[in-house]
N, C-alpha and C positions, 0 to 999 in steps of 0.2 A: 781490491783497489789499494794500491800502495801509496803511502804518504811520502814525505821527503826523506824519512829515515827508514832503513831496512832493519828488521829485528835481528839482534845478534845471534839468535838461535839458528838463523839460516846461514851463518858464516861458513860452517863446514860444507854445506851444500854448494854455496857459491864458490868456495875455494877448491872444491872437489877433493876434500881431504878423505880419500878412499884408501882403505888398506885391505890386504888380503889375509884371510884367516882360513887355512885349509884350502878348499877349492872355491870358496865363496868370497865375494867382495862385501865389505861392510863400511858403514859410515856412522860416526858418532853424532847423534842428533838429540839435543836436549838432555844429555847425560846418558842416553840409552844407545846401545848398539843396534843399528838397523841394517838389514841386508840391503845391498845396493844392486840395482839392475842397470847394466850398461846402457840399456835403451831409454833410461829415465831422462826426461827433459823437463825443465822448470820454466814456466812462463809467468812473468809478473807484469802487471799493467798498472798504470796510474792515470788519474784524471788531471794531474798537474799539467799546465800548458807548457812549462819550460822547466822540467825537473833537473836539479843539480845534485848528484850523489858524490860521495867521497871518491877520490881518485882510485883507491884500491877496489872499490865496487865497479867502477867503470872499466878497470883493467880485467876484472874477472867475468864480466858479463858483456853481452852484446846489446847495446841500447839502440832501439829503432824508434824514430820519430814519425808517427803516422799523420802528422798535421798536413793538411792539404797545401799544395803550392799554388801560387796565383795562376800559373800557366795551366795546371791540372784542373783547377776550379773553372777557369775560363773555358776550357774545352768541354767540361761537363755542362756549363751554362749554355754554351753554343748549341749543344745537342738539344737542350730543353727549349731554347728560343726557337730554333728551327722547327722543332716538333710542334710548337704552338702556332707559329706563323705559317710554315710551309710543311705540313704533315707529309705531303707527297714526296718532298725531297728526302726527309728522314726515312720514310718507308722505302724509297728507292735505294738509299745508302745501305740499309739493313738487308734488302733483297740482294744487292750486289755482293755483300759480304757472305751471305748464306750461299749464293750461287758459286762464289769462288771456292768456298770450303767443299761444296758438293763436287765441283769439278776436280779438285785435288783428290778427293776420296775415290772418284770414278777412275782417275788415272792410275792410282795405286792399285785398285782392283783389277784394271786391265793388265797392268804390268805383272801382277801376281798370277793371273790366269795364263798369260802368255808364257811366263817362266815355268809354270806347272806343265803346260802342254809341251814345251820344249824338253823338259826333263823326262817326260814320259813318251817322247817320240821314238819311233822305231829307228833302226840304223839308217835307213834310206828316208831322210826327211822329206824329200821331194815327192815321194809316193804317198805321203800322208795328206790326203785331200782336205780333211777337216782342219788340219793344222794350218795349211795354206789359206783356207777360207777364213779361219780365225785370225790369222795375221793380217789379212786384208781388212777385215772388219775392225780390228784393233787400230790399224793405221787410219782408217776412215774416221773412227770415233775420236781418236787423238787429234786429228786435224780439225774436226768440228769443235772440240773442246778448246783448242788453241785459238780458233777464230772467235769463239764466245768469250774467252778470257781477254783477248785484244779489244773486243767491243765493250766489255765490262770496264777495262782500264779507261777508255775514252769517256764512257758514261760517268765513271767515278770522278774524273777530272772536271766534268761539267757540274756534277753535284757539289764537289768541293768548292768550285769557283762561285756557285750560287750561295753556298753556305757562308762563304767569306763576307758576303754583304751584311750578315748579322754579327760579325766579329766585334764591331764597336760596342754593341749592346752587351755582349758577353763579357768583354773586357771591363766595361763600366760596372757590371754587377760584381765581378771578382774584386775590382778595386774597392768598391763600396763595402764588401764583406770584410776585407782586410783592414780598411780604415775603421770600421765599427768594432772589430775585435781588438784593435789597439787602443781604443778609448778607455 
């Protein structure tokens, strides 16, 4: 947990004061030579809500603020409210997401299988009956998947419109959270 000041002994690390000695890379840390690994990464975190560091520190590091945004919190609260009030809608939304992922995986698998069959096909492709039957089966399955995806899109729109009825409660909760944190 980092405070508002960063210890001066970390300055060579933050400024990447690396030098080469022979075949190895080194870094002077606390008066000692330490061998440096190019894959080394340093992560520092703070519990300060709005940290302000010196400009040279900000220039040497990447600062990321993980504080929730009001819109992000609203979306999370919406999912929670819908889960409490209409569990069936949230379950349906999760099922649709899972199905869409499974359909994509299935299509990729069919494409890979088809490409493998075509790569291993004899010179006269039309004489390879299993290949032709496989093509027909792939075409049929792809059509079924596209129909299921279209149905899923329609159902997803219905679920989203039903969830929007709970948006005011989620927005109110997010607003209350941010009002309370500013007090």
